[in-house]
C-alpha positions in Angstrom: -79.7 -41.2 67.3 -79.8 -45.0 66.8 -77.7 -47.1 69.1 -76.2 -50.4 68.3 -76.7 -53.4 70.5 -73.9 -54.0 72.9 -72.2 -50.7 72.2 -71.7 -48.7 75.3 -72.4 -45.0 74.7 -70.8 -42.2 76.8 -72.4 -38.8 76.9 -70.3 -35.7 77.5 -70.8 -33.6 80.6 -71.7 -30.6 78.4 -74.5 -32.6 76.8 -75.8 -33.8 80.2 -75.8 -30.2 81.5 -77.6 -29.0 78.4 -80.3 -31.8 78.9 -80.7 -30.8 82.6 -81.0 -27.1 81.7 -83.6 -27.9 79.0 -85.6 -29.9 81.6 -85.3 -27.2 84.2 -86.5 -24.5 81.8 -89.5 -26.7 80.8 -88.3 -27.2 77.2 -88.5 -30.9 77.5 -89.9 -33.6 79.8 -88.1 -36.6 81.1 -90.0 -38.8 78.7 -89.1 -36.6 75.7 -85.4 -36.6 76.7 -85.5 -40.4 77.2 -86.9 -40.9 73.7 -84.7 -38.4 72.0 -81.4 -39.7 73.3 -82.6 -43.3 73.6 -81.7 -43.6 77.3 -83.7 -44.8 80.2 -85.7 -42.4 82.4 -83.5 -43.5 85.3 -80.5 -42.2 83.5 -82.2 -38.8 83.0 -83.1 -38.7 86.7 -79.5 -39.5 87.5 -78.3 -36.6 85.4 -80.8 -34.4 87.0 -79.6 -35.4 90.4 -75.9 -34.8 89.4 -76.2 -31.6 87.5 -79.4 -29.9 88.6 -79.0 -26.6 90.4 -81.9 -27.7 92.6 -80.2 -30.7 93.9 -77.1 -29.0 95.3 -76.3 -29.6 99.0 -77.7 -27.0 101.2 -80.2 -25.8 98.6 -83.8 -25.8 99.6 -86.6 -26.4 97.2 -90.0 -25.2 98.3 -92.7 -27.4 96.9 -96.1 -25.8 96.7 -99.2 -27.4 95.3 -99.8 -25.9 91.9 -103.5 -25.8 92.7 -103.0 -23.5 95.7 -101.2 -20.7 93.7 -103.5 -21.3 90.7 -106.6 -21.1 92.8 -105.3 -17.9 94.5 -104.7 -16.2 91.2 -108.1 -17.4 89.9 -109.8 -16.0 93.0 -108.0 -12.7 92.7 -109.1 -12.5 89.0 -112.7 -13.3 90.0 -112.7 -10.6 92.7 -111.4 -8.1 90.1 -114.1 -9.1 87.6 -116.9 -8.9 90.2 -115.7 -5.5 91.4 -115.8 -4.3 87.8 -119.3 -5.7 87.3 -120.5 -4.1 90.5 -119.1 -0.8 89.3 -120.9 -1.1 86.0 -124.2 -1.9 87.8 -123.8 1.0 90.2 -123.3 3.4 87.2 -126.5 1.9 85.6 -128.5 2.4 88.9 -127.2 6.0 89.2 -128.1 6.7 85.6 -131.6 5.2 85.9 -132.3 7.2 89.2 -131.2 10.4 87.5 -133.5 9.5 84.5 -136.4 8.9 86.8 -135.7 12.2 88.6 -135.6 14.2 85.3 -138.7 12.6 83.8 -140.5 13.1 87.0 -139.7 16.8 86.9 -140.8 17.1 83.3 -144.1 15.3 84.0 -144.6 16.9 87.4 -145.0 13.5 89.1 -142.9 11.9 91.7 -142.1 8.6 90.0 -140.2 7.3 93.0 -143.3 7.1 95.1 -144.3 3.7 96.1 -147.2 2.5 93.9 -150.2 1.0 95.4 -150.2 -2.8 95.6 -154.0 -3.1 95.4 -154.9 -5.7 92.7 -156.3 -4.3 89.5 -159.8 -5.1 88.4 -160.0 -8.6 86.8 -157.1 -9.9 88.8 -159.2 -10.9 91.8 -160.9 -14.3 92.4 -162.0 -15.8 89.2 -165.5 -17.4 89.1 -165.6 -21.2 88.8 -166.6 -22.7 85.5 -170.3 -23.4 85.2 -171.2 -21.7 88.5 -172.1 -18.2 89.6 -170.3 -15.9 91.9 
């Protein structure tokens, strides 16, 4: 919509309400509306003030930082993911314990016994190069 210099344009109330509705529904930004209708951003904000359902007298608009709700949702998702991972790991541990039990019975050895921590031969102190023990 090209405007001619010096020509005063008048927009209908229906158009103004439509623009405000599009803005409120997130279909367009103030900058997009301003460019599309070749009007100033101030005019768009004036229409928002006049026709927006959020700017009626007695209406309360609760402003919350987007990051708070976003962070809360992200943390809830993370907790859910971690609980699922923990469940999978617990199943794996249970499976391996049962496997150790079954193999131990088949071999006749208690595989759950703590193994000695004495170092194996050859893992002790190494002789220094060129010298004797």
